[in-house]
N, C-alpha and C positions, 0 to 999 in steps of 0.2 A: 110887338110887344108881345101882345095877346096871346098869338099862337104860341112862343118859345115859353111862356110862363105856363101855358095849357100842357104841352107836351114834357115838360122839366116835371109839372106834377106826375102825370101820367105815369112816368119811366120811374119815379119813386114809390108811387102806391105798388105798381111791379115787383120794385125791387123788395120791397119793406114785408110786402103780404104773406110770402113764405115764410119768413122767417118768425113774423108772428102766428102761424098757423104752428111750427115746428116748437116754441117754447111759452105755450101757452099757460104754464105754472111753476112755480118755483118751491124748493121746500125749505124750513126752517126746522131745524134741529136744534133740540136744547137737553143737555144733558150734564151729568155731575154724579156725584152721590152724598148720600145721609150716614152720617159715621157715627157707629154708637158711643166712640170713646170720646172723653173729654178731658183736657188738660188745662191744670189752673196753675198759673207764674205766680210766684209769690218772694219778695226781698223781702231780708231781714230789717227789725227795726223799720218796718213800713215804708222803706225805701227813702228815708227822709236823711242829709246827709247835711249837717250843720258846720260850716266851716268857722263859725265864730266871726269875732272883730278882727278885724285884719288893719294894723295902722299903715295909715298912706306912709311914712316916712320906711315902712319894712319893703315898700315896693319899689321895683326896680324904672327907675326913669329914662334908659336908656333906649330908645326908638328900635334896637334891632333886640332886646332880651325882654324876655316875659320873666314874673315872677311865678316860679312854680309852687304851690301850696304844697303843705303836707298829704300825704296820700290817704285816701280813706280806705276804707274795707266793708265789704257789703256782701253775703253769701247769697244768690239767688237759687231757686227751686223751681222746679215744675215737674207736677205730680199729676199721672193721668190713670184712670180708672180700668185702662186697658194697653198692653201693648201697643205705641202708637207710633209711626214716624211723623216729625213735625218740625217745624224750624222757627225762630225767635226773628222776627222783623222788627228792628230798631228804627225806633222814630224819633227825629230831635223834633221838641216843641218848641225850640226856640232857634229855627232855622237859619232864618234871618239875621241872626246877631252872632254866626260863628263867623272866624277867620279860617280859608283854606277847606281842603277837603277831609274825611274822616272824622273829626272831631263833633261834638256837641258846643252850642253857645251857653254863656254865662248872660244872657241880657244885655241889654245896653244901660249906660248912665243917663242921667235927667237930658242930659243935652242930644241922646240919640247914636252917643257912640258904642261901639262893640267892646264888651268888658273884657271879652276871653274866652276861654274854652276849657273843655272838660275830654276827657280820653277815657274808657272804659277797658279793661285790662282783665284777660282770665288767668288765675295763680294755678287753679287746678281744678280738674272735667271728670264727674265720673258718672257712669249711666248704668243704672239698677245695682250700683255698688261696684263697678267694675272701673278701671280706669280708660278715659276716654279721649276723643280730641276733638277738636272743633274745627268744622269748615265753612264755608260760606259762600253766597252766590247773589250774582249781580242783578241776575235777570229772573226773579221770582223762583226760584228754582228748578230753572231750564236747566242749568248746567253747576259744578258744585267744583271747588279746588282748596287743596288744604290751609293751612296756617289760618282759620279762620279767626274772626273778631266780632264784637259787638260795635259794628261803626252806623253810624246813619244810613237807611235807604238799603242795608243789607239783609240777608235772609242768613240765618246763623244755625245750624244742625249740629249734633254731635253724630260722630264716627268712632268704627273700631281703629284704634292707632295705626295707621300705616294706612289709611283706608280714605278714600273719598265719596264713599256713601253712604247718606243719613241712614241712622242705625236706629230701629223701632226702641221704645223702653219705656217703662212704666215711672219710672223715677231718674231726672238728672239734676245733679248740684254742681254748682260754680263757685266758687271763693274768687270773687272778682276786686279790681283795687282800681281806686277813682281817683286820678290824678288830673287836677285843676291849676290853670294857668290863668294867670290876669295878664294883660296888655301892660305895654309900656304906659307909664304914667304921663309923659311928655304927649300923650297923643288923648288924656283922659281929664274929663272934668270932675272934680274930686273936693270940690268946695262945700260939699255937703253930703250926708252920708249916702253912700248907693246901695243897693239890695242886689245881694248876689243872685238871679232868678235862672239855675236853670234848671233845664226839666226834658227826661227822654221819657220815651213809655215802649216797653217791651212787648210785643203783641205776638200771642202764638198762631202759625198759620200752618193748617194740616198740611202734609204733603201724600 
């Protein structure tokens, strides 16, 4: 047994030693870029949308039917100090409260039930005063597709009409429509006042 172990150890040393000599170092490369441009996003009204007080009697109890609330409108602008290619990363700050994909959550009832969703649609888009379209990426800007929108987890950029390449700009303006829906009341505990608590962050990502 001792002779077998010694032979095995010797074979291991003979096999590994040339490899160790051939790869005695490795290299770590750190890359990136420092951009002189900066872009500032801004929502009209400070980004605050008040849906008001909604009587429970006005909400749908049907388990298959949400109650769609009146649409709200805001303007979203991004201003850069130089011509810049950028995307907007949409983040749902209430992600654990949402039903399905592509929506933002509206928070929870006191009983921990999901209150509903809201969506963000663009009505018009302009880049430097010219008509533009939105494109989106699901892989952090690696690839782009048309018919873009501001959805949770997506990167959204402007493009020239009919193209799917991000368009550098110094100013982008979007008219947005906010559509909120409350879940069926049959699955909600609404004996006390419940606060609608939706929240999203739109973060500039430089391309």
